[in-house]
C-alpha angles and dihedrals in degrees: 000000000000126000118251113269118248093207117107119269114264088234096067096077089049091053092048089050091048091053089052091051092049091050091048092050091048091051092051090049091053092049094047092044090058092051094058094059094058093069096069116113117250089211095064117104124229116302134193119273090252094055095043090053094058120113137198088263091052108025122184112256132189133190113254126161090002093300138092111259125188112238107242095180142322124232138172109221136189119180100347139026123200105215124184114211111212129176101292101348144064121226117237097019102172114065135172124204142162113286112259094013126128118234123197111218111214101200123198119185116224088166133110093221143041117288137172144212115218130173112187115228094017103077090243111145113143126165118213117200121211110288093003133120130226140168134221133178116227125188116220112224122243087249138356122023143301120218126222123192148162107259090209097052106023095105102028098049108007095248093178138134138174143215112213119204109232 
């Protein structure tokens, strides 16, 4: 029978290395976590805690036009609304406004292709070429919401937004 060795266990260096790896991974997670918060729009109005906690991996979605639509920004508007038109989405796409008011949409295309803004029942049907700007006047209903959409991408990609009367 041999006496127990007084030399350190061969596992100790492995544990020390593991702790270093864990600390390095944690540091990277903190750095990357901070990067994600810088992409939020400064124009957006206050949101609920649930919607402000969403991420690119788990975006907030709402049902509009009988389909799930990713929330690309919320904004309370008065006379005008600055709307960016991207390939297959509007930003912001959830607006609130005074019931019965008229809001002028100032549309700026950030898209590579042709898009459109249509509001059924209001004679709003405006094409927006890539890189172009356009305007459209939208009447807010007395109650409820009015939908706006791209007639070219409404069905294929859910390019839909809404103005809620509040």
